[in-house]
N, C-alpha and C positions, 0 to 999 in steps of 0.2 A: 183146383177146381173140384167142387163137391161131386161125389159119384165116380171119382177116378182115383187110381192108385199110381203114384210115382214110383220110380225104381227103388228108392230107399225103403218105402213102405212094403213093396213087393218082397224085397230081400229079407226084411224083418219077419214077414209072415212065413217065408220059405224056411228061415233058420229054425223055426220051431219044430220042423219035421225033417230037415235036411241032415242026413247022417254022414255026409261026405265031408267031414271036417277034420280028417286025420292029419292034414297038413297045416292046420291052424297054428300050432306051436312053431313050426318051421318059419312061417311068415312073420310071426311075432318076434322070434329070435333075430331074424334079419333086420327088422325095423329097429329093435333095441340096439343092435350092433352098429348099424349105420348112424343112428342118432347120437350114440356115445362117441363115435369116431368124429362126427362133424362138430359137436358142441360140448364135448367133455362128459365125464362119467357121473357128474353130480346132478341129479334130477331137479334140485332146487334152483339151479342156475341154467338149466337146459330145458326149455318148455317142450320141445319135441320129444326129448327123452322122457320127461315126466308123463306126457300123454301116452307114450308107448308103454311105459311101466304100468300106468293105471289100466290100460287096456289089457295087458297081460294078466294083471292081478284079477281083473273082472272076469277073465276067462279061466281062472284057477290055475295059472301057471305057477309052479313052485318058485319060491324066492331064490333057491339055489340056481335054477335055470336062468332067472333074470340077472343075477349077479355075474354068472359066467358070460352071458351075452354082453353085459356092460364091459367086463374086463377084456373080452375079445375086441371090442370096439376101441378101447383106450390103449390096446397093445400090451396089457398086462398078461394076457394069455394068447397063445398062438391060435389062429383061426383063419378062415377064408376071408378074402377081401371082396366086398360086394360093390358093384356099380349100380346106380339107379338109372334106369333107362325107361323112357315113356314112349309108347307106340300109340298111334292114332289110326283110326280107320272107320269102316262102315260095316254094319251088320245087315241082316235081312230087312227089307222094306226101307232101306236107306237110313236106319238108325245110326247115330253117331256113337263111337266107342273110344274111350281113352283107357289105355291099359298101362298101369304103372307096375314096373318090375324091379326086382333086386336080384342081381345075378353075379356069379363068379366066372361066367363063360358067355360072353356076348353072342358069339356065333351060334352056340346051342340054343340060346333063348330066342333069337330072332327066327331061327329055323322052326322051332317049336310053335311060336306064335303064328307064323305064316301058315304052317300046316294046319293048325287048329282052325284058323280063320277060313282057309280054302275048303276044308271039309264041312264047314257049317254055314255056307253061303255068305261069308264075310270077305272083306278085302282090306289089306293095309293101305294107308294113305301116307302122304308126305307129312313131315313135321309141320304143324300149324293148320292142317287141313280141317280139323274139327275143334281144336282147342279154343278157338275164338268164340265158340258157342257156350263156353262154360266160364264161371267165375269161381276162384278159390276162396272159400269161406270157412269159418268155424261153425260147427253145428253140434247139437246134442238133443236128446229126446227127453221130455218130461211127461210122465204119465198124467193123463187128464184127471185121474182120481186124486192127484196130489194137490191141485190148486185150480181155481177158476181162471179163465183166460185173462180177465181184466187185472186180477191180482198179480198174475205172472208177468204181464207186461209192465206193470208198475214197478215190480221188484227188479226187473232187468233193464229198464230204460237207461239207468245211469251206469249200467255195466256193459254197454255197447250193443244192446239189442238192435238188429237191423230189420228182422222179419220174424213173424211168428206164424208158422204154417199149422193150421188147425184141421186140415182135411182128413187126417187119419182118425179112425174111431177111438183109438186107445191112447195115442200120444200127441202132444204138441211137439213140433220140431222148431227149436230155437236156432236162428241164424245170426251170426255175428261176423264182424271183421276178424280175420285170423288172429290179429293182435289182441282181441278182446275175449277170446274163448276162455282164457284162464280167469278173467274178471267175472264172466258169467258163471263159471263153475264155483268160484269163491262166494259169489252172492247167493247161489243156491245152497251151498254147504252151510253158510252162516244162518240161512233161514230154515235149515233142516228139511229142504225139499229134495227128494230123490230125483236122480237123473240117470240116463244110460247113453251109451254110444257116443260119448264125447270124442270128436275127431275133427281133423282138417278135411274138408270135403270139396269136391268140384260140383257145383250146382249149375244145371243148365239154365240159360236165360229163357229158353222156350222148350216145350215138350212136344213130342209127336205121339199122338194116340194110335195104338195098335189094337186090332181085333185079335181074337184068341189064336188063330192059326199063326199069324206072324209073330205074336208075342211068345208063343211056345217055341218058335225057332230061335228067337233072340235069347230066351232064357236058356235053351240048350247050348247055344254058343257061349254064353257067359259062364255057365256051369263048367264047360270044357276048359275055358281059359283059367278059371279060378281053381281047377283041379291041378294045374301046373304049379310046382313048388316055387318057380321063379316069379309068378304073378302075385303081386301084393294086393291089388284092388282094381276093379273095373268100374268105370263110370259110364253112364248112358243117359240119353235124353228120352228114353222110352216112358210112355204113360199108358196105362191099360184101364179101360172102362170097367166098372164093377160088374157089368153083365159078362164081359169077357173073362174077368177074374173068376166069376162063379163057374163059367164053362171050364176053365183050366183046373179049378179045384174039384170039379164034379167027378 
């Protein structure tokens, strides 16, 4: 909806000034290790690992770190064993939250998540309580300066394009079936079109618009969750009006 910012756009804008990214490499190492453990250490035959490595390289992770993480996943090097656990719940104003974690201590993680939620006007729910509101898709961002909307659609239609979100001022968001994300990346690579943030995403079927006060509370909660080393990513169905965004940025 024009004049509104979805969470992916909000998060991208925050990232430009957010300095609390000291745990980013920790999260990337966990994802690479888990991906290698599940699908093998060869990125060419393991799409999840390939995506994790691409993300790590895009964030300037040294190749030595990447290779060590892969070898820990395949068992060539000793390392922690991580379990993937997903938590669901609600934030301020009834916003839905899905919290994906990777942990070597389930008891510690659930206690930490519950504590963070309770301190920030959130609550954990049962499994399935909010996940029905989201669909798992592939997504990536293409700068609007790189190509016109019609040309981008034509380029990606045969590569599995399902939706092209044009609401953001700077980026198109390309949405595909998760099985077609690599096809979309390949089509863009072959056409010489730059893209960013290629990932498997959970996209809400519907969004809830918040005004500035409630949006600030939700953002504070998500920041607290993402500061925890066990939390890999947080998804929400929050949407903020541009007027509210201006107030938050003011």
